[in-house]
N, C-alpha and C positions, 0 to 999 in steps of 0.2 A: 666789246665785246668779243672775246677770241674766239675764231670759227675752228672749227676741226680740224686740227692739222693737219691728220693725212688726208681727209676728203678734200682741202686746202690741194696738197699736194700733188694729189693724184689727178685734179682737176685741169691743174696748170698746166702739167705732162712738161717739156724740156723747153726752157727758155732761149731766147735769142741770145744770142752772144751780147754783154753788154757793149753800148758805145759811148764813153764819157770821156770829157775834155778833162787833161791831164796837168798839172804842175806838179812843182819839185823846189828842191830847196831855196830858197832866198827868193819866191814869190810869197805874196801877201798872203793872207788866211784869205779864203773862200767870205762868199757872204751868209752860205747857209751853214746850219749844225750838220752833225751828220745825221743825224736823223733824219732833217728836212730834206736831203743830199737821197736818201733810200724810201722815205715816203714818196717823192719826186719822179720814181722810177719801178713802179709797180711791177711792170714785166719782167723785173730783175730782182727786186729785195720786197714784195712782198710777206712773203714768209717771214724773212728777218724781222721787218718790221712787226709783225704778230707776234712773231715771240719776243721778242723786247719788249714791248706793252705786256705781253702774260708774264714774262719777268720782271715787270716794273724798274725797267733799266733806262727807259725813253728818257726819264728826267736828267737822267747823269748823262746820258748821250746826247742832250739838247743844252746841257748846260754849258759853264765857264771852263772845267776843267779841259786839259788838253789830251785825246787819245789817238791810239792809231787801232783800227780797226782791221781785222784781214774778213773780209764781206763774202762769206758765201750767197751764191744764187739759187735763186727757185729750183734750178736745175740740181743744184748740186744737195738741198736739202731732199727733191725727187730720189735723187741717188740713194742717198743715205735710209730716206722709207724703204725703199725696195730691197736694200742690203740688212734692214732691220726684221722685215718682213721675213725673207728669207731663213736670216737666224734664229729670229726667235719667235713668228709666226703674227701673225696679226691683231689677237688681240695683246698678248705681250708688248706690242710695238705701241699700239693707241695707251696702255698704260702708263707706260715709257713718256710718251710724247706729253702726256697731262701730269707728269710730277715735274712740278715749278721748281723743287731744289736739282733735280737732272739739267731742265732746261737752261735753269741760272749759273751754272756748271760750265756746260756747254758753252753759252754766251759769253762768258769769262773768257775761257779760253782763246776765243776770236779777239781782246782788246789787250790792249799794253798802257801803260802809261808814258806820256808826250807824245810829240809832234814828231814819227819818224818817217821820213821818206826813203825812198829802196833802195838809195846809196847807202845806208846807215844799217838798213834790216839786210839787206844782202853785201855781207862782208867778202870781198872774193878771194882775200886774204886769209883770212881767218874767222872761219863761220865761231860765232858765239850764242850761246843760249838768252833767248829771249825770256824774260819772266813774263807771265801774262797774270789778268788780276785775278787767274782764278788760284793764283799761288804755282802754278807747270809752267814747264819751257815749253820754246819751239825753236828748233834751229832751220832759219833758212840756207841754202845753196845759192852758188853762184846762176844757176839757170832758172832763177826764180820759183824753186821750186818750196815746200817746206814739209820738211821730214816730220810727219806725223806717228806712223808706225801704225794705224790702227789697221786691223786685221777687217776692219766694214768700210772703209773710205781711202787706205793708202795716203799716200802723201797727196797734197793739195798744189796748184801751181796759181802763182799770182798772174790772173788773168790782163789787169787792166792796174797797174801802180798809180800813186801818187794824186789822187784825189784829192785835192785841198779842202779843206772844210772849215768853218769858224771856229772850230774849236778839234780841229785832228787832221788826220789823213785815213785816208780808206784807202785800203788793195784790193780788189775784187778777187776772189779765188773760186776756184772749181769743183772744192770738197769741203765738207764740212768736217772739223776737226774735231775730235774726241779725246776728252783727256782719258 
């Protein structure tokens, strides 16, 4: 059962920086799925895992398809909640975070089809939009930032690129992207 998101985020506070083994193009896929990797690191991804389960995306992100996930940390979700509370108030924030359609749309804005390592995500010569599973686009920049433009979160920075999963690649980011 999904814990109340706001309570969980506030209880966790700021998480420590992730420390992951990186891999890159040409490496064999990891032995764990995207969801397995996130579940194995609750200090950084417990909120993301709870939201993925709430949105019923855990089966897809554990399956055979290949995906690239820009994974916000618990600290990133904490910052988003703080921004939402300031902009909307706590009651409206709680209502928004219990809206399954909203949560699903936000999560799908963090996932794209295929296995994309940082050298293909961040095109140094000619940045191109990347279509996310919700149909919107992001643009990455050479300094590993993702142009989000959200008034609530601003740009996200890729903190740890190229975590190789059996069904894709994870790039850890420091902000939640808002479509």
